Every structure is written in C-alpha cells, then in structure tokens.
C-alpha positions as CSV (number, residue, x, y, z in Angstrom):
1,X,64.7,112.5,85.0
2,X,67.3,114.1,87.3
3,X,70.8,112.7,86.5
4,X,73.7,113.2,88.9
5,X,77.2,112.3,87.8
6,X,79.6,110.3,90.0
7,X,83.0,111.9,89.6
8,X,86.6,110.9,90.4
9,X,87.7,112.8,93.5
10,X,90.2,115.6,93.2
11,X,93.6,114.1,93.2
12,X,96.7,115.9,94.4
13,X,99.1,117.7,92.0
14,X,101.6,114.8,92.3
15,X,99.0,112.2,91.3
16,X,97.8,112.2,87.7
17,X,96.0,108.9,87.5
18,X,94.2,106.3,89.6
19,X,92.7,102.8,89.2
20,X,89.2,101.8,90.0
21,X,88.9,98.7,92.2
22,X,85.5,97.1,92.3
23,X,82.0,98.6,92.1
24,X,79.8,97.9,95.1
25,X,76.6,98.6,93.2
26,X,75.3,97.6,89.8
27,X,73.0,99.5,87.4
28,X,69.4,99.4,88.6
29,X,70.2,99.2,92.2
30,X,69.2,101.8,94.7
31,X,71.8,104.0,96.3
32,X,71.7,106.5,99.2
33,X,73.6,109.7,99.4
34,X,77.1,109.3,100.9
35,X,77.0,105.5,100.4
36,X,80.4,104.2,99.2
37,X,80.1,103.1,95.6
38,X,83.7,102.3,94.7
39,X,87.3,102.7,95.8
40,X,89.9,104.5,93.7
41,X,93.5,103.4,94.1
42,X,96.3,106.0,93.6
43,X,100.0,105.4,94.0
44,X,99.7,106.7,97.5
45,X,96.2,106.0,99.0
46,X,92.9,104.4,98.4
47,X,90.1,107.0,98.1
48,X,86.4,106.1,98.7
49,X,83.9,107.5,96.2
50,X,80.5,108.2,97.9
51,X,77.2,108.6,96.1
52,X,76.6,112.4,95.6
53,X,72.8,111.8,95.7
54,X,70.2,109.2,96.5
55,X,68.4,107.4,93.7
56,X,69.1,104.6,91.3
57,X,72.5,103.8,89.7
58,X,71.5,104.2,86.1
59,X,74.9,103.7,84.4
60,X,78.4,102.7,85.1
61,X,80.7,104.6,82.7
62,X,84.1,103.2,83.9
63,X,84.4,99.5,84.7
64,X,86.6,97.8,87.3
65,X,90.3,98.2,86.7
66,X,89.9,101.3,84.5
67,X,92.5,104.1,84.7
68,X,90.9,107.5,85.5
69,X,91.9,111.0,86.3
70,X,90.5,113.8,88.5
71,X,86.9,114.9,87.6
72,X,86.2,112.0,85.2
73,X,82.6,110.7,85.2
74,X,82.5,107.2,86.7
75,X,78.8,106.6,86.8
76,X,75.4,108.3,86.7
77,X,72.6,108.3,89.3
78,X,69.0,108.9,88.5
79,X,67.7,110.6,91.6
80,X,64.1,110.5,90.4
81,X,63.9,106.8,89.7
82,X,63.2,103.8,92.0
83,X,65.1,100.6,92.2
84,X,64.2,98.0,89.6
85,X,62.9,94.5,90.4
86,X,65.6,91.9,90.8
87,X,65.1,90.5,87.3
88,X,65.4,94.0,85.8
89,X,68.5,94.6,87.8
90,X,70.1,91.5,86.4
91,X,69.3,92.7,82.9
92,X,70.5,96.2,83.5
93,X,73.8,94.8,84.9
94,X,74.6,92.9,81.8
95,X,75.7,95.9,79.7
96,X,77.9,97.0,82.6
97,X,79.7,93.7,82.6
98,X,80.6,94.3,79.0
99,X,82.5,97.4,79.9
100,X,86.1,96.7,78.8
101,X,88.4,96.2,81.8
102,X,92.1,95.4,81.7
103,X,93.0,91.8,82.1
104,X,95.0,92.8,85.1
105,X,92.0,94.2,87.0
106,X,91.4,92.8,90.5
107,X,88.2,90.8,90.5
108,X,85.3,92.1,92.5
109,X,85.2,90.3,95.8
110,X,82.2,91.4,97.9
111,X,80.5,94.6,98.9
112,X,80.9,93.5,102.5
113,X,84.7,93.0,102.3
114,X,87.2,95.6,103.1
115,X,89.5,96.6,100.2
116,X,92.4,94.7,101.6
117,X,90.3,91.6,102.4
118,X,88.7,91.7,98.9
119,X,92.1,91.7,97.2
120,X,93.4,88.8,99.4
121,X,90.3,86.7,98.6
122,X,90.6,87.5,94.9
123,X,94.3,86.6,94.8
124,X,93.6,83.3,96.5
125,X,90.5,82.5,94.6
126,X,88.3,82.3,97.7
127,X,84.6,83.0,97.3
128,X,83.6,85.8,99.7
129,X,80.2,84.2,100.2
130,X,82.0,81.3,101.9
131,X,83.7,83.6,104.4
132,X,82.0,84.7,107.7
133,X,83.0,88.3,108.5
134,X,83.9,89.2,112.0
135,X,83.7,93.0,111.4
136,X,80.8,95.4,112.1
137,X,77.7,94.4,110.2
138,X,79.4,91.1,109.1
139,X,82.1,92.9,107.1
140,X,85.0,90.7,106.1
141,X,88.2,92.0,107.6
142,X,91.8,91.3,106.5
143,X,92.2,88.8,109.3
144,X,89.1,86.9,108.1
145,X,90.5,86.9,104.6
146,X,93.9,85.6,105.7
147,X,92.4,82.8,107.8
148,X,90.0,81.8,105.0
149,X,92.9,81.8,102.5
150,X,95.1,79.7,104.8
151,X,92.2,77.2,105.2
152,X,91.7,77.0,101.5
153,X,95.4,76.5,100.8
154,X,95.4,73.2,102.6
155,X,92.4,71.8,100.7
156,X,92.7,70.1,97.3
157,X,91.9,72.6,94.6
158,X,89.4,71.7,92.0
159,X,91.1,73.8,89.3
160,X,94.1,76.2,89.1
161,X,93.4,79.6,90.6
162,X,93.6,82.4,88.1
163,X,95.9,84.0,87.2
164,X,98.1,81.0,88.2
165,X,100.1,79.4,85.3
166,X,102.1,76.2,85.1
167,X,105.8,76.3,84.1
168,X,107.2,73.7,81.6
169,X,108.2,71.4,84.4
170,X,104.7,71.5,86.0
171,X,105.6,73.7,89.0
172,X,103.0,76.4,89.7
173,X,103.6,80.1,89.2
174,X,101.4,83.1,89.6
175,X,101.7,86.4,87.7
176,X,99.9,89.4,89.3
177,X,100.1,93.1,88.4
178,X,101.9,95.5,90.8
179,X,99.5,97.8,92.6
180,X,99.8,101.5,91.9
181,X,101.4,101.9,95.3
182,X,104.0,99.2,94.8
183,X,104.8,100.5,91.3
184,X,105.3,104.0,92.7
185,X,107.5,102.8,95.6
186,X,109.7,100.9,93.1
187,X,109.9,104.0,90.9
188,X,110.8,106.3,93.8
189,X,113.4,103.9,95.1
190,X,115.1,103.7,91.7
191,X,114.9,107.5,91.4
192,X,116.5,107.9,94.9
193,X,119.4,105.5,94.1
194,X,120.1,107.0,90.7
195,X,119.8,110.7,91.6
196,X,121.3,110.8,95.1
197,X,124.8,110.2,96.3
198,X,123.7,107.9,99.2
199,X,126.1,107.0,102.0
200,X,125.2,105.4,105.3
201,X,126.8,105.9,108.7
202,X,126.1,103.7,111.7
203,X,126.2,104.0,115.5
204,X,125.0,102.0,118.5
205,X,122.9,103.3,121.3
206,X,122.3,102.0,124.8
207,X,118.5,102.1,125.2
208,X,118.6,101.5,129.0
209,X,117.8,105.1,129.8
210,X,114.7,105.1,127.6
211,X,113.6,101.7,128.8
212,X,113.9,102.8,132.5
213,X,112.0,106.0,131.9
214,X,109.3,104.2,129.9
215,X,108.9,101.5,132.5
216,X,108.6,104.1,135.3
217,X,105.9,106.1,133.7
218,X,104.1,103.9,131.1
219,X,101.1,103.1,133.3
220,X,100.6,106.7,134.4
221,X,101.2,107.9,130.8
222,X,98.5,105.6,129.3
223,X,96.0,106.5,132.1
224,X,96.6,110.2,131.6
225,X,96.8,110.3,127.8
226,X,94.8,107.3,126.6
227,X,97.7,105.9,124.5
228,X,100.6,103.6,125.2
229,X,104.1,105.0,125.7
230,X,106.2,103.5,123.0
231,X,109.8,104.1,121.8
232,X,109.1,105.9,118.5
233,X,108.3,109.2,120.2
234,X,111.8,109.2,121.8
235,X,113.4,108.6,118.4
236,X,111.3,111.4,116.9
237,X,112.4,113.8,119.7
238,X,116.0,112.7,119.4
239,X,115.9,113.3,115.6
240,X,114.4,116.8,116.0
241,X,117.1,117.7,118.6
242,X,119.8,116.6,116.2
243,X,118.2,118.4,113.2
244,X,118.2,121.6,115.1
245,X,121.9,121.4,115.7
246,X,122.7,120.3,112.1
247,X,120.1,122.0,109.8
248,X,121.6,120.7,106.6
249,X,120.4,117.1,107.5
250,X,116.9,118.6,107.5
251,X,117.4,120.3,104.1
252,X,116.7,119.2,100.5
253,X,118.2,119.7,97.0
254,X,116.3,121.5,94.3
255,X,118.5,121.6,91.2
256,X,121.6,123.5,92.2
257,X,120.0,125.0,95.2
258,X,119.9,123.8,98.8
259,X,116.6,124.4,100.6
260,X,116.9,124.8,104.4
261,X,113.6,124.0,106.1
262,X,112.7,126.1,109.1
263,X,110.3,123.4,110.3
264,X,110.5,119.7,111.2
265,X,108.0,117.5,109.3
266,X,109.1,113.9,110.2
267,X,107.9,111.1,108.0
268,X,107.1,107.8,109.8
269,X,107.3,104.7,107.7
270,X,104.1,102.6,108.4
271,X,103.2,99.2,107.0
272,X,99.7,98.8,105.5
273,X,97.9,96.0,103.6
274,X,98.8,97.8,100.4
275,X,102.5,98.3,101.2
276,X,104.7,100.9,102.9
277,X,103.4,104.4,103.4
278,X,105.1,107.3,105.0
279,X,102.6,109.7,106.7
280,X,104.0,113.0,108.1
281,X,104.3,114.3,111.7
282,X,104.0,118.0,110.9
283,X,105.8,120.5,113.2
284,X,107.2,117.6,115.2
285,X,109.3,120.0,117.3
286,X,106.1,121.5,118.7
287,X,104.6,118.1,119.6
288,X,104.7,116.6,123.0
289,X,105.6,112.9,123.6
290,X,101.9,112.2,124.1
291,X,101.0,114.1,120.9
292,X,103.5,112.0,118.9
293,X,102.3,108.7,120.3
294,X,98.7,109.6,119.6
295,X,99.5,110.6,116.0
296,X,101.5,107.5,115.3
297,X,98.8,105.3,116.7
298,X,96.3,107.0,114.5
299,X,98.5,106.6,111.4
300,X,98.7,102.9,112.2
301,X,95.0,102.4,112.5
302,X,94.2,104.4,109.4
303,X,96.9,102.7,107.3
304,X,95.4,99.3,108.3
305,X,91.9,100.5,107.3
306,X,93.0,102.3,104.1
307,X,92.1,105.7,105.5
308,X,95.4,107.4,105.1
309,X,94.8,110.6,103.0
310,X,97.0,112.3,100.4
311,X,97.5,115.2,102.7
312,X,98.9,112.8,105.3
313,X,101.6,111.7,102.8
314,X,102.5,115.0,101.3
315,X,105.7,116.8,102.2
316,X,108.2,115.8,104.9
317,X,111.8,117.0,105.6
318,X,113.2,113.8,107.2
319,X,112.1,110.2,107.6
320,X,112.4,107.4,110.2
321,X,112.1,103.8,109.2
322,X,111.7,101.2,112.0
323,X,112.7,97.8,110.7
324,X,113.2,96.7,114.3
325,X,109.4,96.0,114.7
326,X,110.0,93.1,112.2
327,X,113.3,92.0,114.0
328,X,115.8,93.7,111.7
329,X,119.3,94.0,113.3
330,X,120.8,96.3,110.7
331,X,119.9,97.9,107.3
332,X,120.8,100.7,105.0
333,X,117.6,102.7,104.5
334,X,117.0,104.5,101.1
335,X,116.3,108.2,101.2
336,X,112.8,109.4,100.4
337,X,113.3,112.1,97.8
338,X,113.5,115.1,97.9
339,X,114.6,114.7,101.5
340,X,118.3,114.4,102.1
341,X,118.5,111.9,104.9
342,X,116.6,109.0,106.7
343,X,117.2,107.2,110.0
344,X,116.9,103.5,110.2
345,X,115.9,102.1,113.6
346,X,116.4,98.4,114.4
347,X,115.6,95.8,117.1
348,X,116.8,96.5,120.6
349,X,118.7,93.4,121.9
350,X,120.7,92.5,124.9
351,X,124.3,92.5,123.8
352,X,127.8,92.3,125.4
353,X,129.5,95.7,125.5
354,X,132.6,97.1,127.3
355,X,132.1,99.8,129.9
356,X,135.0,101.0,132.0
357,X,137.1,98.0,131.0
358,X,134.3,95.5,132.0
359,X,132.1,93.3,129.8
360,X,128.5,94.0,130.6
361,X,125.1,93.3,129.1
362,X,123.1,96.2,127.8
363,X,120.0,96.7,125.6
364,X,121.6,98.0,122.4
365,X,120.1,99.4,119.2
366,X,122.0,99.9,116.0
367,X,121.1,103.1,114.2
368,X,121.7,103.8,110.5
369,X,121.7,107.3,109.0
370,X,121.6,107.3,105.2
371,X,122.3,110.7,103.7
372,X,122.8,112.5,100.4
373,X,126.5,113.3,100.1
374,X,125.8,116.0,97.5
375,X,124.8,118.4,100.3
376,X,125.7,116.6,103.6
377,X,129.3,116.0,104.4
378,X,130.4,113.0,106.4
379,X,131.2,115.3,109.4
380,X,127.6,116.6,109.7
381,X,126.1,113.2,109.2
382,X,128.2,111.5,111.8
383,X,127.8,114.3,114.3
384,X,124.0,114.4,113.7
385,X,123.8,110.6,114.4
386,X,126.0,111.1,117.5
387,X,123.6,113.8,118.7
388,X,120.7,111.3,118.3
389,X,122.6,108.7,120.2
390,X,123.4,111.0,123.1
391,X,119.8,112.2,123.4
392,X,118.5,108.7,123.5
393,X,121.1,107.5,126.1
394,X,120.2,110.4,128.3
395,X,116.5,111.1,127.5
396,X,116.1,113.7,130.3
397,X,118.1,116.0,128.0
398,X,115.1,115.9,125.6
399,X,112.9,117.4,128.3
400,X,115.4,120.2,129.1
401,X,116.3,120.8,125.4
402,X,120.1,120.6,126.1
C-alpha cells in the first residue's frame, strides 16, 4: 500500500487559519493527480487543493467546515488501490459523514458547481441536481445559481430552508455565519477606525478631458492592446503623479516611525462573490495605460472566479475604491492599514457648474481622499487631491509627466 497525504497548502505569514468548504470526492472514489479535491477558504482568498497523486481517496481526515492550518493532513490517497464498486463506496463514505463538522459549515452543493454557486444554492436551499449548468462541462456558474434561486423564491416552499428560523411574531429570519473574508474585512475596518486619525477631504473634477481622449482612441486602443480603455487607468496615473509630488501620502506608520516607500503599489478594490478584495498593481509608476487596463481586467476575472492569490493581495502603499461603478455620488472611504490614505472615486454625472461667470453642464466626478492625520497634514492631503484633479482635467500632462 502506497499512501500519499493531502496537505493544506502553505498559507501566507499573515494567514494562520483557513476553513474547508466541501469535499468533491468521497472515500473509495478514484482520483487523478492534480484533480481538485476541496477548496480552502482563508480570510483573503479561496485556495484549491489538488490531488498530489492518482489513486483512491482512502480517508478524509478533516471534514467540511473544519478549521485547518498550513501543512495539516486533510486526507489520504492510496496510489496502489483501485476504485471500489458503488456499494462499497457508499459504505466507505459513511464514516466520513460522521466526521464532526461545525454547525455553521456550508453544506456541500455539487462537485460541478463553482464555489460561489455552491454557496448560493446552499444558502437558498436549492438542490444542485435541479440546476442546469451553462459553464464548461455543465459546470454550474454563479449566474445559474442566482437564476435558480430567484425561481425557487417565487415557488411555495414545502418546508423552511435551513438555517432559517421564525421570530415570535411568525416573520422569517435567517442566521448565517460570516465567511472568513467578511469577518476579516470587519476586523480590519474596526482596526483602521480605532487606530488611525482618519479625515477626509473632497474635491470635484471635470472629466471632459478624459472622456474626450477616451472616445477619440478607445477603438484603436482596444484593437491594438486587446483590452477596453476604461477610466480607472487614468485615476491610477493621476494618483501616481500626485504621490510622487507628496511622498508622505504614499507612506505608512510603523509604531513611532514613518516609512516612506520608494515605489508605488496601488491597491484596486474589486468586488467578488465572496466580498471585497484589494489586489495590488505593483510598480504602477512603471506601467503603461494598457498594462494597467490589462491587469485590472485580469483582477476582475480572477476575483469573479475565485482565482485571486495571496500574493495578489499582499502589500500596497495606497488604495483606490471606485464606488461609482455602483452609482455612488459621494462617500468617505476607510483606510486600508497600514497604508496612510485611500482615494474614493464616484459616479461621473452631468452637473451644472460655473465657468467664467456662466452656468454650463459638465461631466463631474466627486473625489474623496481619506488620510491618516497622524502623519499627513491637511495641507499635503489637500494639495495631493488637487494634483490628482489637475492631472485628470488635463490628461495630456500624464503623458508628459508635468
């Protein structure tokens, strides 16, 4: 008998624990090398655990919902055995079902459902077998799960959906555990507000120059670079230009020391099925507009598919949060520690403004710069935001670095 252990992947230094989602194989079933056996959810990303060898899954050591750490044994594969007959598989699976799992564990949905889809179906009590997947190989996508859940919601339910409960007056409630990501986000936001002296300064920017430049070149840009020309790359370039002029806005606090970073790693807040993540554009000052757009598009796809890595989320000297994509007019973003500042970008709308004593209509965007007043004075914060505004209102300056 040749036994190979299935281990928890190496987690980053900042991540001590992870949670198992749902096993895609049961004891007695055949597995092939590099086949995904289970996903491990950390407070930052979901990691896929592949089979280290081909053979038969002989034992599941840690059940769904278990808390694990780097290098722990999750299961064992007998690389010298052959898959058991279906009846034997069912018998072998019985002990695994008795592995203690927390009551808050997310129920297994289906081996052909993506992690996001599986969670949606489990939360809504929808049987994955009743959902027709539109993904490759019949895989159930998040869109399939949302559509199936919406359809199920309008049908009379035969029984309350677990873990729904009824309040005293008969109105339904549902209690679900926070995901590791949501719990970590909550922890860091409270940390930021309790440890930083956060102030926010605002300004408005006329986006007409960026819009005109984008409209003039967007078709040629997409044809040349294979990616659409958006607005975020202009915001990134404007931020980098401002940070070069006011380095303290790109700094961070470490105890009683101020660390001035000689590089520009810009975090871009991206929505994902699991919540908000902030992957990093490293050395953004050395990236072209096309490089930035390609990287942001890649972040969006991988965030949607749960493929963002720990390395993508590690570090960062400044962040940009774009609430405008959801229609936000104004907000006060919270600093992502240990960074010292964050820019909030909002929806660009036609507004009445005064130019040369005349009321005219211009596409305006309200910018919000939240900063840590412990190391950034109001003067530097205001001037940095004005520098961003000026760069965006005359985007040709970004190309000339003036």
